[in-house]
N, C-alpha and C positions, 0 to 999 in steps of 0.2 A: 480566384482562390477564395473560397468561403472560409470564414473564421472557424477554427476548431472549437466545438463546444466544450465547456466544462460541465461537471455534474453536480447537481444539488439534489440530495435525497434520491440518488440513482437516476435522475432524469436529466437529459441534456438541457443546457441553458447557455445563454449568451448574456453578457453584461454590457457595461459601458466602457468607452475608451478602448480603442483597438490597440493591440500589441502585435507588432510584426517582428518575427524572429528572423535574424540574419545569420548566414553562415559566417563563422568567425574568420575564415581564411580570405574569402573574396567579397564578403558583404552582400551577396545576393540574398533575396528573400527566400526563406525556407517554408514559412507558413505563418498563419495569423491566428490569434485568439482574442478574447476580450477579457477585461478585468471584471471580477465579480463586484456587484454593488454592495454597499453596507447591508441593505435589506436581504440580499442573497446570502451573504455571509451569516447573518442572523438566522435565516431560514435553514441553512446547512447545520448550524450549531443546534438549533431547536430540533431538527429532524434526527440528528445523531443522538441527542439526549432522549428524544422520544422513543427510540428503538433500542436503547441501551439494555433494558431489562430483557427484551425479546432476544437480542443478540447473545447476551450472556447465557440465556436458557437454551440456545440451540444445541442439539446433541452433537457430540464429537464427529459423528459420521457426516453430518450436514456441513460442518465447517471444513472438514477434510475434503469432502467432495468439491466444495467451492474452490479450495486451494489447488486441488488436482486439476480442475477445469482451467484455472488461470495458467498453471504450468504447461498444460497441453497447448493452449492457445498461443502462448508465447513461443513454444517450439514450432508450431505451424506457421507463425508469422515472423520467425526469427530474422530472415533476410530483410524484410520490410522495416522491422524495428531497428536493426543494426544500421541500415541506411539512414534512418531518421536521426538516430543518435549522432552519427557522423556529420550529418547536415547541420544540426542545430548546435552541436558541441565542438565539432572540428577534430575529434580524436580519430586516429586511423581506423579504417574499417575492421582491421584485424582485432583491435582492442574493443571496438563496439560489439563485434560478434562474441568476444569473450564476456563482455558485460551482459549480453542477452543470455548466454549460457549460465552465468552465475545467477541471474534472476530466475531462470527456469528451476535451478537447483534450490534456490531460496524458497520458492513456493512449494516445491515438492517436499523439502525438509519440514516446512511449517505444517504441511498436511500430515506428515508422519508424526510430528509432535502433537498435533491436535488429537490424533488417535491414541497416542501413547500416554500422555500426561494424565495421571489420575490422583496425584498427591503423593505425599511421603509419610511414612510412619516414623514417629518420634518417640523414643523411650522416655517414659516419665519416672522410671524407677531410680533416677539419679537422686531423688529425694526419698527419705525413708517413708514418708506418708503416702507415697504413690507407688508402692511396691505392686508389681503385677499389672501395671497399667501402661497403655500406649495411647498415643494420640494420632489421629489422621490430620495432617496439615494440607490444606488445599488453598491454592491461590486463585482468586476470582477477579474478574475485571471490575474496576471501580467506576467506569463510565467511559465516555468517548475519549479518543486520542486525537491530538493534533500533531501531524507529521509535517515538519518544515524541512525541505530538502535543498541541498546545494546543487550547483550546476555541473560539477565535475563527473558525476555518475548519475545521469538523469533517469535511468531506469533502475539500476541496482540499489541506489540509496532510497528510492521510493519503495522498492520491493522489501527492503530491510525494515521498513516501518509498517507497510500494509500487511504483509504476510503474517507476522507475529500477532498483530491486532486481530486479524480474522481468526487465527488459530485459537486465541483465548476467548473469542466472542465479544470483542470490543469494537464498536463502530469507530471509523477513522475519517478524519477530514485531512486532506493533503493540500499543502500550499507549496507548489513546486517553485523552483528558482525562475525568475522572470526571463533569464537568458535561455533557459531550456525547458519550457513548460510542455512542449508538444509530445514528448515521450511519455510524460506522466499522464497527459490527457488521453493518449492512445491506450495506456494501461487501464485507465478508468473506463474506457469504452468496453 
């Protein structure tokens, strides 16, 4: 069983110190990965910072297409992902399937929001000096996002961080829970 890679600047990598993930019910090994080195973490942060302006400038259709792609791929691999969630987390397969379904929806909703969000109009005529004026208020990403996720929903809670970051054009670095990293690594794939 080869260690599952993690990703640094979208490229598969392995680090130091192996982590074996065990099924919580019977203790059998489910999979392995490695820990990122401090240099790899620094490289990931630098890469995220380096592409922040490019990511923020991506047009809505490109961000939405990426999110739609992830949603489709999750649907195609739903059985495999649900089995992995059950193996590393111990939750019943029925609940793992529901978690995959929720993640599919999360990426789809984020794609819809990426297409839809264009800002808000705000009235400025609440002050006499601003009669007849309106402002367009837009929110823009300020830079990379760090998503730290717990063990109990190893796919869905990663999705709830990754999908909105992509939707707004922010690079994201994910640090999954050590008890359940394999599902996040599969999503990164």
